[in-house]
N, C-alpha and C positions, 0 to 999 in steps of 0.2 A: 504493499500500499504506499502510496505517495501522496505528499501534500501538495495540493493544486494552489493556483494564484487567486482561486475564488475563496479559498478556505476550506474547500469541500475535500474528500478524500477521492483520489483517482484509482479506479480498479485496474488500471493499466501500467505495467511496469514499463519504465523507460527503455526504448528499444529504436536504434536510428532508423530501421526500415519496416518495422511491424507494429500492429496494434494487436496486443495479445490479451485475452481474456481467459484467465485460469479459473475454472467453476462457473457456475451459471447461477445468477442472481435474477430469479424471476421477476422480482418487482422492478428490474430497470430493463425489461425486455425492450419496450419500446424505444428508449434512447440507444441501446445496443443495435437494435435493426437499422436504425438511421446512420449509426458509425460505420456499421459493416454493409452498408448498401452498395451495390454495384452499379456502374452505368457506362453507357458510351456516349451519353448526349441524345440518343435516341431511344434507347431502351433503359430503364431504370428499374432495378429490383431492391427491395429492401432486404436487410439481412436477417430474414425471418429463418427459423430453424428448417431443416429439410422436410421433417415430418409435418409442419405446419401447425401443430399444437405442441406445447401453449404458444401463443403471440400475444404481443403487444398491440401492433397495428399492422395486419397484413397490407401489402403494398407492391403492385407492379404496374409500372406507368409506361405510356408511350408519348414523346414530346409533342405537345400541341393537340392531343387527342383529349376532348372535352364534352362536356356537356352543359348547355345553356341553362339558366334558371332565372327566375326573376329577383330583381333587387328589391329590397324592402325599403320603402319610405313612408315616413309618419305623414308627411305632407308632399305633395308633389312639386316640382318647380321646373321652369324652362332650362332647357338643356341637361337635363338629369338622364344619365343613361339608364335604359329601361331594363335591360338584362345583364346578367353577369356570366362568367363562365368558370366552370370549375373542372380540374384535372379529375379524371376517372382511375379507379383502381380497376385495371383490366384483366384478362384471362390470366390466371396464376400457373405459371409453368414451372415454379420451383418445387412443387409438392413430390415428395417420395416417401410414402409411408411404409411402415416395416411393422409387420407382425412376427412375434417370436413364440413359437409353439402356441399359435392361436392368440396371444396377448399381444395388444398394440403397444408399440414403443412409444410412450408418452412419458416425458421427464416429471410431470407431477406424480407419477406412481413409481413402484418399484424404488431402486436405489441408484442414484448417479454416483458411480465409484470415481470416475474422471471425466472432464469435460473441457475441452479448450478449443477456442476459437483464434485464428490468425489471419489477420488482413495482411498480407504480403504486398506492400506498397511497390516494391522494386519489380514485382512480376504481374501485378494486378489481379490476384488470385485470393479467394477467401478460403481458408482450409480449415477443417474441423475434424477433432478427434474425439471419441466417446468410447467410454467402458461403462456399460448399464446393466444392473441385475434385476431382472423382471420379478414382480411379486411371488411368482413360483420359484424363485432362487436361481433361474438360468440367466448366464453371464451371455452377453454378447459385445462384439467390438465392432464401431463404425468409424469409417474415414470416408470425408468427403471433399471434393474441391469443387469450387463454383467460379465461373467467370462470365462476364458479359464482354464480349469481343470488340475490341476497338477496330481490328481489322476488318470485320464483318458486322455491318451496322445492325443486321437482322437478327443475330445469333447470342442466344444465351447457351451455356454448357454446363453441364453438371457430372462428375464422376463420383460415385456412390457406392462403397464395398462394405460388405458385411462378412464378418469372422465368428464362428464360436470361440471361446475361451478354453473351456476345460471339460466339454462334454458334447456329445453330438446334439444338434438342434434342427427343427423344421423352421424354415423361415418364407415367408410370403413378402415380397416388395410389389407396392402399387405405385406407379409412376401416373401423375394425373396432370390433366388440364382443368381447369375450374374457373367458370365465369361467374360473375354476381355472388362473389363469395360474401358473407356477412362481415362488416367492419365496423367499429365503433362510430358512433354518430359523431359528425363533424360540424353540425350546425344545431341551435336550438329552435331555429325557424322552421316550422313544419312543412312549409313550401319547399324550402331547400332540400330538408330530409327526404321528402317524397320523390324530388329528382333523382336523388342519389342512391335510393334504394332500388336495387335491381336495374340499373341504368341501360344495361344491354338487352337487346333484343336479339333473340337467335335467328339466324338466316339459314344456316346448313351445318351440317357435321359429317364427318366420315372418319372410318377406321378401316386399316387394312395392314396385315402383317404386323411389324413392331412400329406402326405410325397411326397417328390420328391428327385431325385437324378440327376447329370449331371456327366458325365466322359468325359475327355480330355485328349489330349496328346501333347506334345510340338513338334514342327517341325522338329529341328534339333538334339536336344539331346535325342529326343524320350522317355522321361519321360511320364508316365501316372499318372493321377490323378484321384480320384472321390470325390464328395462333395454330402452329403446328408443332408436333413432337415427334421425334424418332429415336430409336434406340439401338444400342448394342449390348447384348446380354453375353457375359462371360460367366460361365461356372466352371470352377477349376476342375471338378470331377466330371464335367461333360454332361450332367444330366439336369434338365430343369424344364419345367413348363409354361409356356407364356401364352396369355390370352390378350386380347385387346377389345374394347368396347367403347361405343361412344353414343352421346346422348346430346340434346339441344345445349345444355349448360355445362355438361362436363364429359370428359373422356378418359379413359383409364387403361393402361398396360399393367397387367398383373404377373408376375414371376414367381414361381413356387419350385422349392426343391428342399432336399435334406442335406444338411452339411455335417461332415465330421470334422474333428479337430485338426486344423491345418488346411482345410479347405475354404473357400471363399465363393461368394456371389458378388458379381461387378456388374453395375449397370452404368453405362455411359448414356447420358440423355442430352439431346440438342433440341432446342426450342427456337423456332423462327417466329418473327413479329413482323406484320406489315398493316399499315393502315392507310386510308385515303378519303377525301371528300368527294373525289370526281371518279376514281377508276372504277370498274364493274367488279362484281363479286368473282367471276372468272379470272380477272387480272390479279386481283389480290391472292386468290387461291394459287394460281401459277407462281406468283412471286414468292410466297413463303415455302412452296413446294421446291422451287429451284434453289433457294438458300438453304433448306434443311439437307436435300441431296448433296450439295457441295460440301457442308459441314460433315455429313456422314461419310463422305469419301475421303475428305483429309482426316478425319478422326481426332481424338483427344490430344495426343501428344504434338500433332503438328499445330493445331488451332491454339494450344497452351504455348508453344515455340513462337507463333505469330505474335500473341500477346506479349510475351516477354520482349521481343524485339520492338514492338511499339513502345512500350514503357521504358526501355532502355533507351530510344531514341529521345524521348520526352526528358529524362533524366539527365541526358548528356548536355543538354541546353539549359533545363531550368532548375537544376538542383541547387540548393543551398547548404553548405557545410559550415556548420557552427562549432568551433572548438570551445565551449561553454557549456551551459546547463543541459545535459542530457534530455530533461522533459521538453525544452524548448526545441532543441532539433527534431526530435520525434514529432511535435505538433505542428512546425513549419511544415514539414514534409507530408504530414496528414493533411494540411491545408493546399497544399499544391496537387496532391493526388486527387483530391475530390474536386478541385477545380478543373484540372485537366478532364476527368471523367465527365464534368457538368457540360463541357463544350465540344468535346473530341469529334463527335460525329453528329452534333446538332444540325448541321447542314440546312442552312437558310431557315433555321426555326429559332425561337427564342431560348435563352437560358434563363430560367426561373430562378427566383430567389433562393430556393430549397433546391435548385437542381432537380434531379429524379429521384431524390432521397425520402420524400415523404409529402403529404397533402397539405403542409403549412401554405398560408396565404393562397389557398385553392389552386396552387400551382402556377401563381401569376410572376411574369417579369416585371421589374420596376426599374428604377434609375440605379439601382444598385450594380445592375450588370455593366453598363457603360463606364461608370465611375470607380468600381472597385475590381471587377473581374477583368474586363478588358485591358486594361492597362498591363496586368501580368500576361495576358494570352497574346497581345500584340508583340510583347516583347520575348516571347517563348515559343508560342505556338501560333504565328500569325495566319494561318490558314483558317484557324477556329475562331478567331476574332473577326476574320473577314466575313466569314458565315453569318455570325450573330448580325453583323451590320447590314448584311444584304437582305436579312429578315427585317430589320426595319424599313429597309429601301421598299420591300414587298409590301409594307403596310402604309406608303406614302399617300396613296389615294384615300384612304380612312382617315389619315391624318389631316388631309386637306378638307375632307367632309366635316371633321370635328371642328376645324378652325373656322370653317364657314358657318357652322351652327353657333359658334361662339361669337360670330360677327367680326372675325379677324382674318387677315391675309395669310397666305402661307400654309404651314402645316403645324397642327397641335398634336404632338404624339400623346399617347393615353399614359395615364400615371401608373395604372396597373392593367395587365392584359395578359392573354394567352396567344389571340390571334390577330390583335391589332386595334380592338374595339375597346373604348373606355369601360371599365368594370369596376370603377371606384364610386361608391354610393355616398361617400363623404367628401363633397366637394371643397371645403377649405382646405383639406390636406391633399386631395385629388387634383380637381380642375384648376385651382389656383397654384398648384407646383409646378408652374411653367418652366423651371429650370430643368425638368427632364428634357427639354427640347434642346436646350444648350449642351445638356450632358451627352445626348446622342451625337450631335454636330461635333463636339469635342474630341468624342472617340473616334468618329470618323477622320478627322483631320489629324488626330494623332498616330490612327493607324498608316496613313499615307506618310507621315514624317518618319515612322519607324521602318517602313517596308519600302518606301519608293515605288509603289506600285501604281503605276500611272494609269492603267486600264481601270482599277477600283477606284481611282481619283476621280476620273473622267465619268464612269458610268455610274458610280454608287455616290461616292461622296458630294460630289458637285450639286447632285439634285438634293440630297439631305441639307446641305449648308445653305443652299439658295432659299429653298423654303421656309429653314428655321429663322434665316435672316430677315426674310418678309414678315414673320410673326413678330419678331421683337419690335419693328418699325411700326407695327400697326397696334401694338400691345404698349409701347411707350410712348413718351412725348418731350419735345424741347420745352424745358422751363424758362422762366423769365430770368432765371440766374445763369442762363448760359450752358446748363448741363442738360443730358438726356435722363429722364426719369422713368422708371417703372414701377408703378404703384399697385397694390392691392394684391401681392402674390404671397405666397408660402414659400420660405426657403427650406434648406435640408432641415432645420430646426422645426419641426411641427408644433411646438409650444409657442409659436410666435406666427400664427396664421395671419393672411391678409395684412401683410405688413408693406410699407412703402420702401422702395430702394433697398432691397434686401442686397446687400454687397456680394455674397456668392452669386446670386441670379445676374446681377448687373454685370460683374465682371467676366462671368462665362458667357454671357450674352455679347459683351463685346468682343472675346475671343471668337465667338461664333461669327460676327460681323466681319471681322478682319479675315477669318478664314475663307468666308464666302467670296470677299473681293479679290483675295488672291487666287482662288481656284477658277473665279469667272475670267480673270485675266490669262490664267493659264491656258484655259479651254474656251475660247470665244464662241466656237461652234455650239458648243454645249448652252452657253449663256444665251446664243440666239435661239435655240430649241425652247429653253424655259422662259424666253422674252424678258431677259433682263436688261432694263434701259440704263443709260447713262446717269438718270436722275436718280435711280435707286443706288447705284453706285456711290454717289456723292451722299446720299442720305446715310447709306450704310457706313461708309467712312466717317462721317462727322459724327454719327450717334456713338461709335466706338471710342472716338477720340476725346468725346465730350460726355462720358457715361459718368453719372453721379456716384460718388463713393463717399458716405457720409463718415464725418470724423468729430467726435467730441472733444473741443478744445479744453473743456473743464476736466475731462478724466484723462486727457492726453492719450485717448485710443480709439481706433476705429470701431464705428458702431455697427453691430450686425446689421440692423436697417434703420431707417431714419428714426431719430428721437427714442430708439431702443433705451438708451442710457438715461432717458427721463423717467422711465417706468419705475415703480418701487420695486425693491429686490424681494424676491419670494422669501416668505418667513420658514426658512430651512430649519430652525431650532425646532419647530413643531412639526417638521417631517423627516425627522431624524432617524426614526426607526426603519429598519431594514425592509418590513413588511409594508411600509407605506410606498414603496417604490414598486413598479412604475407609478409616477405621480397621476397619468391619465386615467388610472382606475380608483383614485383616492380623492380626486379633486375636479371641480368642473372646469371644463375647457375655457370658460369665460375669464376665470381667475388666471388660468396659465397664459392666456392670450394677453393679457394687460400688465404681465409682471416680467421682471428679469430672472429668467430660469431658462435654462436652455437643455432640450430633450436630447440632442447630438451634436457634435461640433460642427458649426455653420460657417462663422467666420474664418476659423481655422482652416477648413476645408478649402476657403477661397485662398489662402496664404500658402496652401500647398499647391493648388493647380494653377493659380495666378500669382505665384510668389513673387514675380519680377515687379508688380505694382506696389511692393510693400519694402521698407528699409528693414535691415536686422533688428534695429531698436524697436520699430513698429510692431514687428512680430513677437519680440519678447514682451512688450507692454500688454499685447493682446492675449498671450498665453497666461500672463500674472492676472489679467482682468476678468477672463472669462472662464478659467479652470474653477474658481470657487461657484461659478453660476451653473456649471454643466453636470447635470444628473446621469448621464449616459444611459437614459431609459431607451436606448437604441443599439443593438449590436453593431451598428456601423461607426460608431463614435471613436471607440479604443484605439484602432488603427490610425486614425487621422490624429489624435491628440499624441500618439507615439510620434509620428512623424514631426510633427511642430516642435514637441518637447526636445527631441534629439537635435534639431536645427537650432534651437536657443540655448542649447547646452546642458539641459536637464537630463542627463543620460540615465540616471536610476528611474526617474520617473517614466521615460520613453521604454525603458525595460520591462516596468510593469505593466504598461499598456500593451506592449507587444505580448506578454505572457497572456492578459486577458482576451486579445484578440485571437491569438492562437490556439488557447485552450478553451474558447467558447463552448464547443461540443463536446470535447473530450471529458470536461468536468462539469457538464450541463449548467454552465454558469447562469443562463437566462431561465432554466426550469423548463423548457419548451423544445429540446433537441428531440423529442420523441415524435414530433410532427415533421421532423426534416432538419438537416443541417444548415447552418447560417454560411452559405457559401461566399458572400461578400466578404464576411469577417474573416473566413478562412483565406480568402484571397488577400483581405486587407493585412493579413500577417506577413504575405511577402512584401508589401508595400512599407510596412513598418521596418523591415529588415533592409530592403533595398534601398527604399527612399529615405528612411529614417537613419540607419546606421550607415548605409552605403552613401547617403546623401545624393542619390541619384535624380537628377531633374532632365525632363526633354522639352523644355520650353524655350530653347533658344535654336540657334543654328546648330549648335553641337551637344552631344550628350554631355552632361556635367555630372561631376561627382564631388563630394565632400566627406571623404571617408572618417570614421572613428568607431572606436568599440567602446560598449558600456562596461561597467565594472565588472570583473569575473570572466569576461571573455578574453581568450587568447588569439583568436583569429577568427574571421569570416571570409568565405568565399562563395561567390554567385555568378552567374553567366546570363547574358542576353543575347538575342540575335538581332543584330543591328543591320537592316538593309544587306542581308544576306551573309553577313559575317559574324561569328560567334566570338563575343568579347568576354573575356573572363577577367574578374575582379577579386584579387587576394589581399584582404587586409590583415596585416600582422602587427606586430607590437613596433608603431611608430612610422610603420612604412607599408605603401600599397605597391602591389605590382600589377601591371595591365598587360595583358597578352591577347592576341588573335589567333583563332584557328579560322582559317579561309585563305582567300586569295588577295586580298586588298587591304590596305592599311586602313585603321579607323581613327579618325581626329576626334579629341575630345577635350573637355577642359577639367582641370584638376584643381580643387580648391584646398587650400590650407589656411584655416582660419579665413581672414578677409582679403588673401592674395589669390589672383587665379592665375593659372599656367596653362597655355596651349600646349597641348600634347599630341604627337603623331604615333600610333602604336602600330609598329610593323608584324606581319605574320612571321611566327617562328623566333621572335624575341620577346622578352619580357621588359617593359619599361617601368622602372620603380620611381617613386615619389615619397617625400615625407609627408605624414599628416601630424595634427596636433588636435587635440579635443577643443571644441568650441567652449570658451569660457562663458558661464551664465551671465547675464547681464542684470537678472533680479533674483531675489531669494526664491527658493522653491517654493512653487505655489500650493495652497491647499484647495481641497475639494469640499463640496458640500457635505456636511455631517452625515455619516452613514453611506457616503458614496466614494470612499477612499479606494483606491485600486489596491488589492492585495499584493503583497512584495512577490516579485518574480522568483521562481525557484533558483537555487545556485546550483 
């Protein structure tokens, strides 16, 4: 047992490449099912036990496969979205039930003598070892391996092996496909519950030899899906009986044999998934059948080898090596692993806030993806980042319609969605959070900057940047003070809704506008196709150059939004108990909206992504001012606070916030990991390391690094893929080494305190420079009572 940064006990011993669970805590099943979830961005399967029971929350998901449902309103209003979208638990292909001398193997009965699960992050495989004694006293050993193929977007595979321990035994193995399985209620709204209860209508089913297939469609959204399973049965003694059946909502292969000590029964199961909103049932049937035949032809060993190769290629680029706390090393790799899984094969579909690890947030994608996930993917797996942005591009027409409904020009992307329609029923934190549009535009421009991909820039980024630029100029206005103002919006801090001149929104809008001007000038033919005028370009340029950035002379600090520092400070002394957070569950929004209390880092986020707009002194003063106001009632906050704390020299605090972001799910800090992982926080742990302690910034003409190490760390190594060249950064005691794997040199800026040095790193050579820790300009800041981060593990 190890102490976590949240003060909770972690069940997972530190291991640099594995998450290992020894024993089985049935009260924590839902959390571990999220932790052990496997995905490739197209298919996601929760880490449920092979036998299905017991379970916390069964779950199998297909990216963007959803059902529509009514959105509840106490009172209707103009422009309110009328329907929501909810990700569905689709046909479960994980199930392999086992009967031992006619007794079902259910770990709630008999005796679990040994139980271990290992998430092998290096290979992308979940392993399980069980030694179980039935109520009748018969001992059986089970070994299983499970993967969701990165190389084959349609395939999940399981290898399941049964062996007697000390006496002969009769075993029956039942491998199943099950649709419409019962899951715990996800909503107290009876209309929603009705939609999600048995959401799949059977279309056809079939079984033959060792294979079976189920085809279903949703009732309202009319999406169609097919799931097919095929098996290879290996009985070491050569004798087994196999039978296969299918019914509208379930199909089953049953294998039966008698095993002596030293013999085994092994079943390798391949499951293929496919879905479509347009293709016919025969086309879906043929698709999954072809994927299944190919998987059966290759077999487990070759598919597992493919999986290891894909993960090896990922780790070669993206790995972060920390010579420091073992628990942080493990947690950072855990975050990288799940972020990669979430986007690896999304292929022009969204990356949801929970990935495909659980039904939290109804499976919706938010601004989290563009602001926290895509910076990591653009720098390590650029094809995955491009896919996510192409999905946004595919929803542009819907975004234009939404802007038109709101009587605005350009495009207004949704606050939360699965397929591109706005699904937020709470407009102050949804519709008013216009910064999502700048976040998407910034991610598109950043991807072009990192990759130099001109085709993506011309065909995808230009469209997004132009339409969002038009939005800002119809949403904001030139004021009599000579500045461009954007009023009545909600920034990242959702405890300050409907604010004027939110600094994060304004500065991200300015970046959006400047990037749009640059892209239009680079691709004038696309600008003509989009009917961009010279007047628009002048308007965008003026607005960006004159964007309002409120500053309080009295407090000598930038305001999160205009007049924010004039509000009264929240009465933290009477909200200091841990059980009174998050405040949104214990205080009316009306009081939150008119107080100085911050849900998540807002102004500091602007200082990260638009850092060139602020001096080092301004950043230091902002950290000192806003830390005592920020309650971190969002999992998105800690990583940004880590980045800024490191930049202004508070390295211990940065280390604590890194631990909070990285260990968010491993220690269940937010007490909701059962609903799925916090993918943005896990990606944010990479930002905390690379942008925090590595000091990496990608906002000028060159990559910039300001390296330093927190107390207790001896070394930090990480890599990024910059315009086709792999750049390695190796930070040691007072010295950093830069090297390149590739054919071309990389030009970068190295910073040591306040001095900058232009560096050219040539392939095959390591360029070394000195670094010194940034001296803090202020005393270590304090946090609201009860919201201090726990100390990072040593």
